C-alpha positions as CSV (number, residue, x, y, z in Angstrom):
1,M,5.8,-2.9,15.7
2,N,4.1,-2.1,12.5
3,K,1.2,-3.5,10.7
4,R,2.1,-5.9,8.0
5,V,2.0,-4.6,4.5
6,S,-0.2,-6.4,2.2
7,N,-0.1,-4.1,0.2
8,K,0.7,-0.3,4.5
9,T,2.6,-1.3,3.1
10,I,-0.2,-2.1,1.2
11,A,2.5,0.8,1.3
12,S,3.8,2.3,-0.3
13,T,5.1,3.0,-2.5
14,L,4.9,1.9,-4.3
15,L,2.6,2.6,-7.2
16,L,5.0,2.3,-10.0
17,A,4.8,-1.5,-9.9
18,L,1.0,-1.4,-9.6
19,T,1.0,-0.5,-13.2
20,F,1.6,-4.2,-13.9
21,S,0.6,-6.0,-10.7
22,L,-2.0,-6.7,-8.1
23,S,0.2,-6.2,-5.1
24,A,-0.7,-5.1,-1.9
25,C,0.9,-1.5,-1.1
26,A,1.4,-1.7,2.5
27,G,2.1,-3.9,1.7
28,G,2.7,-3.5,4.4
29,N,2.6,-0.4,7.7
30,N,1.3,-1.9,6.3
31,E,1.6,0.8,4.4
32,G,2.7,-0.7,2.4
33,Q,-2.5,-3.7,-1.6
34,A,-10.4,-3.9,-5.1
35,S,-13.3,-5.6,-6.2
36,S,-14.7,-6.2,-9.6
37,S,-18.0,-7.2,-8.3
38,A,-19.4,-3.6,-8.3
39,P,-21.7,-3.0,-11.2
40,A,-20.1,-1.0,-13.9
41,S,-21.2,2.5,-14.6
42,S,-21.8,3.7,-18.1
43,S,-18.6,4.4,-20.0
44,A,-20.3,6.8,-22.3
45,A,-19.1,10.4,-22.2
46,P,-21.6,13.1,-21.2
47,S,-22.0,14.1,-24.8
48,E,-23.2,10.7,-25.8
49,A,-26.9,9.8,-25.7
50,S,-26.4,6.9,-23.4
51,P,-29.3,5.7,-21.2
52,S,-27.4,6.8,-18.1
53,A,-26.8,10.3,-19.6
54,T,-30.5,10.6,-20.5
55,A,-31.5,9.5,-17.0
56,S,-29.0,11.9,-15.5
57,A,-30.4,14.8,-17.6
58,S,-33.9,13.8,-16.4
59,A,-32.8,13.7,-12.8
60,E,-31.2,17.1,-13.1
61,A,-34.4,18.5,-14.6
62,S,-36.5,17.1,-11.8
63,G,-33.9,18.2,-9.2
64,E,-33.7,14.6,-7.8
65,A,-30.7,12.4,-7.4
66,S,-31.0,9.1,-9.4
67,A,-29.9,5.7,-8.3
68,D,-29.7,4.7,-12.0
69,A,-27.5,7.4,-13.4
70,P,-24.1,9.0,-12.6
71,G,-24.9,12.1,-10.7
72,W,-21.7,13.8,-11.7
73,Q,-22.9,14.2,-15.3
74,A,-25.6,16.7,-14.2
75,D,-23.0,19.1,-12.8
76,A,-20.2,18.6,-15.4
77,A,-20.7,22.1,-16.8
78,K,-20.1,23.7,-13.4
79,P,-16.4,24.1,-12.6
80,I,-15.3,23.4,-9.0
81,T,-11.9,22.9,-7.3
82,F,-11.5,20.5,-4.4
83,D,-8.6,20.6,-2.0
84,W,-7.3,17.0,-1.6
85,Y,-4.9,16.1,1.1
86,L,-2.6,13.1,0.5
87,N,-0.7,12.0,3.6
88,F,2.3,10.9,1.6
89,S,5.2,13.4,1.4
90,W,6.8,11.6,-1.5
91,F,3.8,12.1,-3.9
92,P,5.2,14.3,-6.7
93,N,2.4,14.9,-9.2
94,K,0.1,17.9,-9.8
95,W,-3.4,17.7,-11.2
96,G,-4.0,19.5,-14.5
97,V,-0.6,19.3,-16.0
98,D,-1.1,16.0,-17.9
99,P,-3.7,14.9,-20.5
100,T,-5.5,12.4,-18.2
101,S,-6.3,14.8,-15.3
102,Q,-7.2,17.5,-17.8
103,Y,-9.5,15.1,-19.5
104,V,-11.2,14.2,-16.2
105,T,-11.6,17.9,-15.3
106,K,-13.1,18.6,-18.7
107,K,-15.5,15.7,-18.4
108,T,-16.6,16.2,-14.8
109,G,-16.0,19.9,-14.1
110,V,-13.8,18.9,-11.1
111,N,-10.3,20.3,-10.7
112,I,-8.1,19.2,-7.8
113,N,-5.6,21.0,-5.7
114,F,-3.4,18.4,-4.1
115,I,-2.0,19.2,-0.6
116,V,1.1,17.1,0.4
117,P,3.0,17.4,3.6
118,A,6.5,18.8,3.2
119,G,7.9,16.9,6.2
120,N,6.6,14.5,8.8
121,E,3.1,13.2,7.7
122,N,1.9,12.4,11.2
123,E,2.7,15.9,12.4
124,K,0.9,17.5,9.5
125,M,-2.1,15.3,10.0
126,N,-2.3,15.8,13.7
127,T,-2.0,19.6,13.3
128,M,-4.9,19.6,10.9
129,I,-7.0,17.5,13.2
130,A,-6.2,19.7,16.1
131,S,-7.3,22.7,14.1
132,G,-10.7,21.1,13.6
133,K,-10.6,22.1,9.9
134,L,-9.7,19.7,7.0
135,P,-9.4,19.9,3.3
136,D,-12.3,18.7,1.1
137,F,-10.9,15.2,0.6
138,I,-8.3,13.3,2.7
139,T,-6.4,10.2,1.6
140,L,-4.2,8.3,4.0
141,G,-3.3,4.7,5.0
142,W,-6.3,2.9,6.5
143,Y,-3.9,1.8,9.4
144,E,-3.2,5.4,10.5
145,D,-4.6,6.5,13.9
146,A,-5.7,9.7,12.2
147,V,-8.5,7.8,10.5
148,K,-10.1,6.9,13.9
149,K,-9.5,10.4,15.2
150,M,-11.3,12.0,12.3
151,Q,-14.2,9.6,12.5
152,E,-14.6,9.8,16.2
153,G,-14.1,13.6,16.2
154,G,-16.9,14.2,13.7
155,L,-14.4,15.7,11.3
156,V,-15.5,13.6,8.3
157,L,-18.9,12.9,6.8
158,P,-20.6,9.5,6.4
159,L,-20.4,8.4,2.8
160,N,-23.6,6.4,3.0
161,E,-25.5,9.5,4.3
162,L,-24.1,11.7,1.6
163,A,-25.0,9.1,-1.0
164,K,-28.6,8.8,0.3
165,E,-29.1,12.5,0.1
166,Y,-27.2,13.5,-3.0
167,D,-26.1,10.5,-5.1
168,P,-27.8,7.1,-4.6
169,Y,-25.8,6.0,-7.7
170,F,-22.9,5.6,-5.2
171,F,-24.5,2.4,-4.0
172,K,-24.6,1.0,-7.5
173,V,-20.9,1.4,-8.1
174,A,-19.5,0.8,-4.6
175,D,-18.6,-2.7,-3.5
176,P,-21.0,-3.9,-0.8
177,A,-18.3,-6.0,0.9
178,K,-16.0,-2.9,1.2
179,L,-18.8,-0.8,2.6
180,S,-19.6,-3.6,5.1
181,W,-16.0,-3.9,6.0
182,Y,-15.6,-0.2,6.7
183,T,-18.9,0.2,8.5
184,Q,-18.3,1.7,11.9
185,P,-20.2,1.0,15.2
186,D,-22.5,3.9,14.5
187,G,-23.6,2.2,11.3
188,N,-21.9,4.7,9.0
189,V,-19.1,4.3,6.4
190,Y,-16.6,7.2,6.4
191,G,-13.8,6.0,4.1
192,Y,-13.5,4.0,0.8
193,P,-10.4,2.0,0.1
194,N,-8.1,1.7,-2.9
195,A,-6.3,-1.5,-4.0
196,S,-8.8,-3.6,-2.0
197,S,-9.6,-7.3,-2.6
198,S,-12.5,-9.1,-0.9
199,P,-12.7,-12.9,-0.3
200,K,-14.7,-13.3,-3.5
201,D,-11.9,-11.4,-5.3
202,Y,-9.5,-14.0,-4.1
203,E,-11.7,-16.7,-5.4
204,K,-11.9,-15.0,-8.8
205,Y,-8.4,-13.5,-9.2
206,G,-6.3,-15.2,-6.4
207,T,-3.9,-17.1,-8.8
208,N,-2.9,-13.7,-10.3
209,F,-2.4,-11.9,-7.0
210,T,1.2,-10.9,-6.2
211,S,2.8,-9.5,-3.1
212,N,5.1,-6.5,-2.6
213,Q,7.1,-8.4,0.0
214,T,10.4,-9.5,-1.6
215,F,13.9,-10.6,-0.7
216,L,16.0,-9.0,-3.4
217,V,19.6,-9.4,-4.6
218,R,21.6,-7.5,-7.2
219,K,21.5,-9.9,-10.1
220,D,25.1,-9.6,-11.4
221,M,26.6,-9.8,-8.0
222,Y,24.5,-12.7,-6.9
223,E,25.4,-14.7,-10.0
224,A,29.0,-13.9,-9.7
225,L,28.9,-15.4,-6.2
226,G,27.5,-18.6,-7.6
227,K,23.8,-17.9,-6.6
228,P,24.3,-18.8,-2.9
229,D,21.5,-20.3,-0.9
230,M,20.5,-17.5,1.6
231,R,17.6,-19.4,3.3
232,T,19.6,-20.5,6.3
233,P,21.4,-18.2,8.8
234,E,24.8,-19.6,7.8
235,G,24.1,-19.2,4.1
236,F,22.7,-15.7,4.6
237,L,25.7,-14.4,6.6
238,A,28.2,-16.1,4.2
239,A,26.6,-14.5,1.2
240,L,26.7,-11.0,2.7
241,K,30.3,-11.5,3.7
242,A,31.3,-12.8,0.3
243,A,29.6,-9.9,-1.4
244,K,31.4,-7.4,0.8
245,E,34.7,-9.0,0.1
246,K,34.3,-9.4,-3.7
247,F,32.5,-6.1,-4.3
248,K,34.1,-3.6,-1.9
249,D,32.8,-0.6,-3.7
250,V,30.3,0.3,-6.4
251,N,31.5,3.1,-8.7
252,G,33.8,4.4,-6.0
253,Q,31.3,4.2,-3.1
254,P,31.2,1.5,-0.4
255,L,28.9,-1.5,-1.0
256,I,26.0,-1.8,1.4
257,P,25.6,-5.6,2.0
258,L,22.0,-5.4,3.2
259,G,19.3,-2.9,2.7
260,L,16.1,-2.6,4.8
261,H,13.1,-0.3,5.0
262,E,13.8,2.8,7.0
263,F,13.6,2.8,10.8
264,T,10.6,4.7,12.0
265,P,9.0,5.8,15.3
266,T,7.2,2.4,15.3
267,G,9.9,0.1,14.1
268,N,11.0,-1.3,10.7
269,Y,8.8,-3.2,8.2
270,S,11.6,-5.3,6.9
271,L,12.4,-6.8,10.4
272,E,8.8,-7.3,11.4
273,D,6.1,-8.3,9.0
274,Y,8.4,-9.1,6.1
275,L,10.7,-11.3,8.1
276,A,7.8,-13.0,9.8
277,D,6.1,-13.8,6.5
278,F,9.3,-15.1,5.0
279,L,9.5,-17.4,8.0
280,A,5.9,-18.4,7.4
281,I,5.0,-17.6,11.0
282,P,1.3,-18.0,11.4
283,R,-0.6,-14.9,12.6
284,D,-2.8,-16.9,14.7
285,V,-2.5,-20.3,16.4
286,D,-5.7,-22.2,17.2
287,G,-7.7,-19.0,16.8
288,K,-5.5,-16.9,19.1
289,L,-3.6,-13.9,17.8
290,N,0.1,-14.6,17.1
291,D,0.8,-11.6,15.0
292,K,3.2,-8.7,15.1
293,Y,2.9,-7.8,18.7
294,A,3.7,-11.4,19.7
295,L,6.6,-11.9,17.3
296,V,9.3,-11.5,20.0
297,D,7.8,-14.6,21.7
298,N,8.4,-16.7,18.6
299,E,11.6,-18.7,18.7
300,A,12.2,-18.7,14.9
301,Y,11.7,-15.0,14.7
302,V,14.1,-14.2,17.5
303,K,16.7,-16.6,16.0
304,W,16.7,-14.6,12.8
305,L,16.9,-11.3,14.7
306,K,20.0,-12.6,16.2
307,V,21.3,-13.4,12.7
308,F,21.0,-9.7,11.9
309,R,22.8,-8.9,15.2
310,Q,25.6,-11.2,14.1
311,A,25.7,-9.5,10.7
312,N,26.3,-6.2,12.4
313,Q,29.0,-7.7,14.6
314,D,30.6,-9.0,11.5
315,G,30.6,-5.5,9.9
316,L,27.8,-6.4,7.4
317,L,25.2,-3.8,8.5
318,A,26.2,-0.4,7.2
319,K,25.4,2.5,9.5
320,D,23.4,4.0,6.5
321,I,20.5,1.6,7.1
322,F,19.9,2.9,10.6
323,I,19.6,6.6,9.5
324,D,18.6,6.7,5.8
325,K,15.2,7.9,4.8
326,R,13.5,6.8,1.6
327,T,15.0,9.6,-0.5
328,Q,18.5,8.5,0.4
329,M,17.7,4.9,-0.1
330,E,16.3,5.5,-3.6
331,E,19.5,7.3,-4.6
332,K,21.6,4.3,-3.4
333,I,19.3,1.8,-5.1
334,A,19.6,3.7,-8.4
335,Q,23.4,3.5,-7.9
336,G,23.1,-0.3,-7.3
337,R,24.9,0.0,-4.0
338,Y,23.0,-2.7,-2.1
339,F,23.8,-6.3,-2.5
340,A,20.7,-7.7,-0.9
341,M,17.5,-6.1,0.3
342,I,14.4,-7.0,2.4
343,Y,12.2,-4.6,0.7
344,Q,8.9,-3.7,-0.9
345,R,9.5,-4.2,-4.6
346,S,7.2,-1.5,-5.8
347,D,9.2,1.1,-3.8
348,L,12.2,0.6,-6.2
349,A,10.4,0.2,-9.5
350,A,11.6,3.6,-10.9
351,Q,15.2,2.8,-9.8
352,E,14.9,-0.6,-11.3
353,N,14.2,0.9,-14.7
354,V,17.2,3.2,-14.3
355,L,19.5,0.2,-13.6
356,Y,17.9,-1.9,-16.4
357,A,18.5,0.8,-18.9
358,K,22.2,0.9,-18.0
359,D,22.7,-2.8,-17.7
360,P,19.9,-5.4,-17.5
361,N,22.2,-7.6,-15.3
362,S,22.6,-4.9,-12.7
363,V,18.9,-5.0,-11.6
364,Y,17.5,-6.4,-8.4
365,I,15.8,-9.8,-8.6
366,A,13.7,-11.7,-6.1
367,V,15.2,-14.9,-4.7
368,D,14.5,-17.2,-1.8
369,G,15.8,-15.5,1.4
370,P,15.4,-16.1,5.1
371,A,13.3,-19.2,5.9
372,N,12.3,-21.2,8.8
373,A,14.1,-24.4,9.9
374,K,11.9,-26.6,7.7
375,Q,12.5,-24.1,4.8
376,D,8.7,-23.8,4.2
377,P,7.7,-21.5,1.4
378,P,7.0,-17.9,2.6
379,K,3.5,-16.8,3.2
380,L,3.5,-13.3,1.7
381,A,0.9,-10.6,2.3
382,G,-1.3,-10.2,-0.7
383,P,-4.0,-7.6,-1.3
384,S,-6.5,-7.3,1.5
385,I,-10.0,-6.1,1.7
386,S,-8.7,-3.1,3.7
387,G,-6.6,-2.1,0.7
388,W,-3.8,0.4,1.0
389,T,-5.4,3.8,1.6
390,V,-8.8,5.1,2.4
391,T,-10.3,8.4,1.1
392,L,-12.6,10.4,3.3
393,I,-14.7,13.6,2.8
394,S,-14.3,16.4,5.3
395,K,-17.2,18.0,7.2
396,D,-15.8,21.2,5.8
397,V,-16.1,20.1,2.2
398,K,-17.2,23.1,0.0
399,D,-19.9,21.1,-1.9
400,K,-21.2,17.9,-0.4
401,A,-23.2,16.9,-3.5
402,R,-20.3,17.4,-5.9
403,A,-17.9,15.6,-3.6
404,I,-19.9,12.3,-3.3
405,K,-20.8,12.4,-7.0
406,F,-17.1,12.8,-7.9
407,L,-16.2,10.0,-5.6
408,S,-18.8,7.8,-7.2
409,Y,-17.3,8.6,-10.6
410,L,-13.8,7.7,-9.4
411,I,-14.8,4.3,-8.1
412,S,-17.1,3.5,-11.1
413,E,-15.8,1.5,-14.1
414,E,-16.0,4.6,-16.2
415,G,-13.8,6.5,-13.7
416,Q,-11.4,3.6,-13.3
417,K,-11.0,3.4,-17.1
418,D,-10.4,7.1,-17.4
419,L,-7.7,7.1,-14.7
420,Y,-6.1,3.9,-15.9
421,L,-6.1,4.2,-19.7
422,G,-6.5,8.0,-19.9
423,E,-8.1,9.7,-22.9
424,K,-8.8,7.7,-26.0
425,G,-6.4,8.7,-28.8
426,V,-3.9,10.2,-26.4
427,S,-2.6,7.5,-24.2
428,Y,-4.8,4.6,-25.4
429,D,-6.8,3.4,-28.4
430,T,-8.7,0.4,-29.6
431,I,-6.1,-1.8,-31.1
432,D,-6.9,-5.3,-32.4
433,G,-10.4,-4.9,-31.0
434,K,-9.2,-4.2,-27.5
435,D,-8.8,-0.9,-25.6
436,Q,-5.1,-0.7,-24.7
437,F,-2.3,1.7,-24.3
438,K,-0.8,3.1,-27.5
439,P,2.6,1.5,-28.2
440,E,4.5,4.7,-27.6
441,A,2.7,5.3,-24.2
442,L,3.3,1.7,-23.2
443,Q,7.0,1.9,-24.0
444,L,7.4,5.0,-21.9
445,M,5.4,3.6,-19.0
446,Q,7.7,0.5,-19.0
447,T,11.0,2.4,-19.2
448,D,10.5,5.8,-17.6
449,R,7.5,5.9,-15.2
450,T,8.3,9.4,-14.0
451,S,8.3,10.9,-17.5
452,F,5.1,8.8,-18.3
453,D,3.3,10.4,-15.4
454,K,4.1,13.9,-16.6
455,K,3.4,13.2,-20.3
456,Y,0.3,11.1,-20.0
457,G,-0.9,10.9,-16.3
458,S,-2.7,7.6,-16.8
459,S,-2.0,4.1,-15.4
460,Y,-3.2,5.3,-12.0
461,T,-0.8,8.2,-11.7
462,F,-3.6,9.4,-9.5
463,W,-4.1,6.3,-7.5
464,M,-6.3,7.5,-4.6
465,L,-9.2,5.2,-5.5
466,M,-7.6,2.7,-7.9
467,D,-9.3,-0.6,-8.2
468,T,-6.5,-3.1,-8.9
469,N,-8.9,-5.9,-9.9
470,M,-11.1,-3.8,-12.2
471,N,-8.0,-2.7,-14.2
472,L,-7.1,-6.2,-15.1
473,Q,-9.3,-5.9,-18.2
474,W,-7.0,-3.2,-19.6
475,A,-3.6,-4.0,-18.0
476,P,-0.8,-5.0,-20.3
477,P,1.4,-8.0,-19.5
478,S,4.2,-7.4,-17.1
479,V,7.7,-6.9,-18.6
480,E,11.2,-7.0,-17.1
481,P,12.6,-5.9,-14.8
482,T,9.2,-5.9,-13.0
483,K,8.0,-9.3,-14.2
484,Q,10.6,-11.4,-12.4
485,M,9.9,-9.9,-9.0
486,E,6.2,-10.3,-9.5
487,D,6.4,-13.8,-10.7
488,W,8.5,-14.8,-7.7
489,T,5.7,-13.9,-5.4
490,R,3.0,-15.8,-7.2
491,G,1.7,-18.9,-5.4
492,K,3.2,-17.5,-2.1
493,T,0.6,-14.9,-1.6
494,V,-2.2,-15.1,1.0
495,S,-4.8,-12.7,2.4
496,Y,-4.3,-11.3,5.9
497,S,-7.5,-9.3,5.9
498,Q,-8.7,-10.8,9.2
499,Y,-5.8,-9.1,11.0
500,D,-6.7,-5.6,9.7
501,L,-8.6,-3.0,11.6
502,I,-8.2,-4.7,14.9
503,D,-6.2,-2.0,16.7
504,P,-7.8,0.0,19.4
505,P,-8.7,3.7,19.0
506,A,-5.7,5.9,19.8
507,T,-7.3,7.7,22.7
508,S,-8.6,4.6,24.4
509,P,-6.7,3.0,27.2
510,E,-5.7,0.1,24.9
511,G,-4.8,2.6,22.2
512,I,-2.5,4.5,24.5
513,T,-0.9,1.2,25.4
514,K,-0.3,0.4,21.8
515,T,1.4,3.7,21.2
516,K,3.6,3.1,24.2
517,I,4.5,-0.4,23.0
518,D,5.2,0.9,19.5
519,T,7.6,3.5,20.9
520,L,9.3,0.9,23.2
521,W,9.8,-1.4,20.2
522,S,11.1,1.3,17.9
523,K,13.8,2.0,20.5
524,A,14.6,-1.6,21.3
525,L,14.9,-2.9,17.7
526,P,18.0,-1.0,16.7
527,K,19.6,-1.7,20.1
528,L,19.0,-5.4,19.5
529,L,20.8,-5.3,16.2
530,L,23.6,-3.2,17.6
531,S,24.1,-5.3,20.8
532,K,27.6,-6.7,21.3
533,S,26.6,-10.3,22.0
534,D,23.7,-12.7,22.1
535,A,23.7,-12.3,25.9
536,D,23.3,-8.5,25.6
537,F,20.6,-9.1,23.0
538,D,18.7,-11.4,25.4
539,K,18.9,-8.7,28.1
540,I,17.5,-6.0,25.8
541,L,14.8,-8.3,24.5
542,Q,13.7,-9.3,28.1
543,Q,13.7,-5.6,29.1
544,F,11.4,-4.9,26.2
545,K,9.1,-7.8,27.2
546,D,9.0,-6.5,30.8
547,D,8.2,-3.0,29.6
548,R,5.6,-4.3,27.2
549,A,3.8,-6.1,30.0
550,K,3.9,-3.0,32.3
551,A,2.4,-0.9,29.5
552,G,-0.7,-3.1,29.5
553,Y,0.1,-5.6,26.7
554,D,-2.5,-8.2,27.9
555,A,-5.4,-5.8,27.8
556,M,-4.4,-4.5,24.4
557,Q,-4.2,-7.9,23.0
558,A,-7.5,-8.9,24.5
559,F,-9.1,-5.9,22.6
560,R,-7.4,-6.9,19.4
561,Q,-8.3,-10.6,19.8
562,K,-12.0,-9.6,20.0
563,K,-11.8,-7.5,16.9
564,F,-9.9,-10.3,15.1
565,E,-12.7,-12.8,15.9
566,E,-15.3,-10.4,14.6
567,N,-13.3,-10.0,11.4
568,V,-13.2,-13.7,10.9
569,K,-17.0,-14.0,11.1
570,K,-17.5,-10.9,8.9
571,L,-15.2,-12.3,6.2
572,A,-17.0,-15.7,6.4
573,D,-20.3,-13.9,5.9
574,F,-19.0,-12.2,2.7
575,M,-18.6,-15.7,1.1
576,K,-22.2,-16.7,1.7
């Protein structure tokens, strides 16, 4: 099974809605979810005679790095191009074709050549690791096994050591809680997260936090059916059946009663973390892990899996959902072909705008979906301290000093403002005494995100190190169709940080067990849904449990339990 998105999925996925929200990408594996506590860097441009610029010039003259000034300013006149690998095949943007990235390059001297896998991300990542040579920067989900492989294999450099030697200013702008969270057993920190929120951030911003986890329905169809209650198994199945009967096709193509995230080699987010969180299943009971790998032992969870099995028997699960990848799903979402979806809302933000432009009533809205027998409110994954992705610097980086200095710039308030608002006078200006997007830029951002990325490149088009708390000071209010989905998650969002980073290293005995169990589950899950009866379902599920035990489940869970308990203590320490 997969990690729960807070955000993997903090995933994914993703970013279009982050323009307006504090969700956790993930979400998610949590593919597919920042701290404002880091001291702000100077927002003055290098040409301005700010104290930091003066200090930087002084440091450059003396040849020493300064803890009080942005180190990148001393090298801004020296052009350099870094190769930056993004482990997300869907990432569409190029650096240097929009005003924001051009502005950052002009300001820092740093140009970026993005490298994005053309096919399977894991295969590409594993191939690079096997070669022993990596691009200058690497950004991938914190939950990926490749993160541990790179760290343990000595393929990436400790950020703390780079900062001590070349840019002490890093420690001024980095969040201490994040550094502590990502400190490895050897005492080093190799990756810095995006979209991360610490316990203190929850104290400060928690009421504003939203989740990416949503149960969605097509608004016009849902209302035409009388807004059916879909919280119970009976109501859920009845609504899907009524939708299929009333709306047999959409613009000449068959209606798909229920949409899910794609099935992957480890399972399906929608039927794991999302479903469990809708059912408010606690991830630990009396301090003992009760999370994703134990879900099949939970009566409420299994009951709802059988509901999906029944849906398939009743002809309510289209074959598309078992084979479609994200590209095919996006096409069908834009066509409005799904009636209901258990889905990460930010993954369909662009398609929502397409639907909204055609007919505001044809969009997808969030409503109450599958619930437990008591119909408790869902406990949705909010942003976690782990964030969504981590960015690492390769041992093969062409310039260690420029790399850590550029990373310091990106995580500083100055860098965040540049990548969020863009260049003053282009995508934003000071209006009514506040720095905010220019009306024409805001309008395009809210209606056509793809065109906005190409024309302006701001609002975290380049999200690798975005701080979704820091940007609150500049973020515009949410608007429809995004606002309704965000608002539905407010008050239902919790932090699941303590369950992050507890999986064993991939090459350890427990890690090998985890891979085996993930594979077993990915094969068992579709079989469960496609089983011909509840009796067949029970046989398949029992076989999975037996295979899980033989693979070494107890030892793996013991490892994860220990890490979980360490996380609980570490998070408590952050609040002192």
